[in-house]
N, C-alpha and C positions, 0 to 999 in steps of 0.2 A: 528178569523182567525188563519189558519193553514198553515204552510210551509212544504215542502217535498226536499228530496234532494238525490240522489243516485248516487252510485258509485260503480263498481266493484264487480258488483252483488248485493248490501247492497243499503236498502231503509230506511229512517227515514222520519216518520212525527212529527214536534214538535209545539204546540199550543203558542200562543202567550201569554195565562193566565197563567205564572208562568214557562214560558220557558219549560213545561214540553214533554217530549218525548211522543207521543201517540201509535205509532208503532215504530217494529224494524225487516224488513224483511231479511232475509241472509237466505243461503244453502234451499231456497225452502220452508220457514216456517216462522211465526210469533211467536217471541220470548218474548213479551210482553203480560203482562196480561192486558186484555182486557176491563178494567173499570167496569164491570158491578157493576151498584150499589147496588143491592141486597146483595153484598157479600163488596165488598170496591170500591168506586169510582174514587180510583186513578191509577196511570198508575207508576210516577217516579217524586214523588215532591220533590222538594228541599227541605232542612231543613238550614235557615237560615232567621236570625241570629244567632241561638242559635237551638240544639237536644234535642230532648226527651221535657220533662216536666218543666214549672216554678211550684217552690212550692206555695203552694196555687192561684198557675195562676195569679202570679204578681211579678214583680221585681220595687226596689226602687231605683233612683237616684236624689239626691242633692234634696232631700226630698219630690218627686212627685212621684206618686206610679205609675206603667206602667201595665195594664192589658192584657195579651195575651193568646192566647193559645200555645199547643204543637208546637215543630219543627220551631219558629217562623213565619214570614208572607209572606216571598219572594214567597212561592205559591200561594200566595191570590189576587196578582196584575197581570196585565198585563208587561210584559216587551218587550220593543223595540227592532227590529231586525235590527242593527247597521252593521253588516258584512255578505255577501254571496258571495261565488265563488263555483267552482265547485266540493270542497272539504268538505265546511265549511259552519257553521251556527252560528252565534255570536249572541247574545241576551243581551241588558241591562236591568238593575232596577236601576235606582237614588233616592236618599234618595228627599222626597217630603213632601208637609205639611201632609198628612196622614200619612207617616211613622214616621213622628216626635212627632206625636201624640204617637207613639206605642214604639219609639226606637229613644231617644236624640241624635243620632249622625249623622253627615252629612256622607255617604259611597255610593258606586257605586258597584256594584255585576256585573259583566260579565259572561254569560256560554257560551262558544261554544261547539257546536257537530262536530266534524271531520270524516269523512267516508275515509278509505286507507288500503291497503293491507289486507283487509280479517277483519280489526278491529274498533270498533267504539270508539272514545275515547270522553270522556268527561270533561270539566274541567270549575272550579268556578276560576274566580279572583276576589279577596275582596281587596278594595281600601279606605284606610280612608281618607277622602277628610274633615276633621275636624280638629280643633287647638290642640285638646286635643287628648289622648289617648283612642282607642276604643275597647271595650270588642267583642267579636262575636266567633261563632262555625259556621262550616258547615257540610253538611254532604251527602250523595247521599241517594237513598230510593226506586232504582229500583225494582220491582214487575214481576219476570220472570215467565213466564205460565207454567203450567204444566195440562198436564202429556206432558213429550218430545216424546216419541213415542205412535203409536195408541194404543188404548184400556190399556196405561201404566197404573199401581197404584201407589199412593201414595210411598208404599215400594219397589217398583220397581227403587227408585233415592237414591244417595244420594249428600253430599255436601264433596268435597276432597279438602285437603288440599296437596301443595308440599312435605311434609314428616310429621313426626310424631310429635305432637306436646303438648305443658304443658299450655297451657292458663290458666287462670284465668276467671271466670265468676262476673261481673258487679251484684251483688242482687238489687234488687226494689223491695220497698213495691208495695201493692196494686194501687196504685196511681201514681205509673212511678218513683218515687223517690227512688235514690242510697242510699243502707243502707248498701254495706258489699263489699264484696270478696269472692270467694270460689275457690278452683281447678275444673275445669270441662272439661272432652274429655283430659283426661289425657294420653300422648303416643298414642294418635289416630292419624289416618291421614283422616279418612273421620268421616262424620257423616250419620248417616241412618235415612233417613225419614220416618214419620211414622203421622197418624193424629192425634195423642195425644202430640206431639212434643210441642207444642205450645199452652198447656192448661191453662200454667200460663202465657201468653204473651209471648213478645220476650224474645231472649237470646243473650245477648252481653259479647263480648270476650275484653277482653285487653293481651297484650302479646304473641300476634300470631307472627310467624316467617317468615311464607309464604307471598310470593307477589302475590301470586293471590289463589281465591277461585274457583273450579269448581261443577257447579252443572250438572250432570251426570247423564245418565240412566244406571244402573247395567245392561240392558238387553241388551243392544245394543252400538253402538259409538255416538249417539246423545249426544252432550255435550255444553255447553256455559262455556267459562271461563272469569271472574272477576278479571283483575288486579287491585289491591289496595295495592302496596308500600308505603310506608310512611301514612299509617294510623294508630294512637293507636289504633282504638277500632271498631271493626266491629257489627253489630247485626244481627242475624237471626230472620226473622219474618213472619207470616201467618197467616191470619182467625182461628180460632179455627173450628173442623169439618174438613169434605174433603178437603185436601188440592187441592185447585185449581188454586195457585201460592205460590211461595216464594221468601222472599226478602230479599238480602246480601247487607248491608247498612254499606258500611264503613265510618267512622265519625271522624270529629274531634271537640271532643265536647261528654260531657254526661247532663245526666240531673240532676239537681237539688239534692243536698242531702238533705236527710230527716231531720237532722240536720240546713241546711242552713239559711241563714240570709238575703234573698231577696237581696242581693249584686251582682251584675254579674260579679264583678271583683272575686269574689269568688266562682264561679260555679266550678264546677270540670271539667278538662279539657278545661278550657277557653283560647282562646288566645287572645294579645292583642297587637292591631298595633299602633305605635306611628304616628303622624300627618306626612300625607304625604305618609306611606308606605305601603304595599301590600302582597297580598298571595294568592298563587296558589297549586291546587291541584287537581287531575286528575285521574279518574276510566278508565278501558278500557275495552271492553266487544269482546270477540273473540267466535265467535258461531263454530261447526262443527256439519254434519251430515248429 
């Protein structure tokens, strides 16, 4: 089932499966990737309760092995619509017998989409309903459609920062596990896109100071700005080959370290909530064009 919300010339469609946005239209165009399964069959999956891969595909807790895939499992379950008005949709995923087999903590995840004043705001709220500390990570994974202009080529686009940056790249091995850091894009205020930028998979950056990243056409005024204040890591990613979309992914968390010990509490970038505590993060999308 899908739900639709329209306001201020913007419209979103959200599937109950994963509470995942299927479409975002504004300024007379579609901004989200179509989800063509021959390329990549998703649009904007939620990364929860971890981001990236687990070492060897599992973690251990209290002597029990929990096997899981990358990016957690929130995207794999239907979320219940618990709030709807003229400006917002709110979905909820609560722990259950199935999630307990994969992640032995009692949690609640709420996802709110809000439209207003030319901005789409997306918010995750994580609640620890357990009686013990709960480790988790959360991240956005929106795929923005390319090209931004008719007949535009990949090289006609760039990712812009608010100013010159000096970030570090989080290096990963072929299996996606953290292996080190190095300077990347030093002194640059933008990154030019080309069809080989992601030949080695995603690019994960830490230490960015910019409060937003903008996907923009270098040949026109069409652009979409992703606001991501407070996120310690941001990934850029697309499928290798002709670039049909680009993901800008603000994350609270990182994949397992290549030398990790299968303990979620030791995972790079892990966050921990005490009993009854909650956590909130928000990203925004502001299109123009």
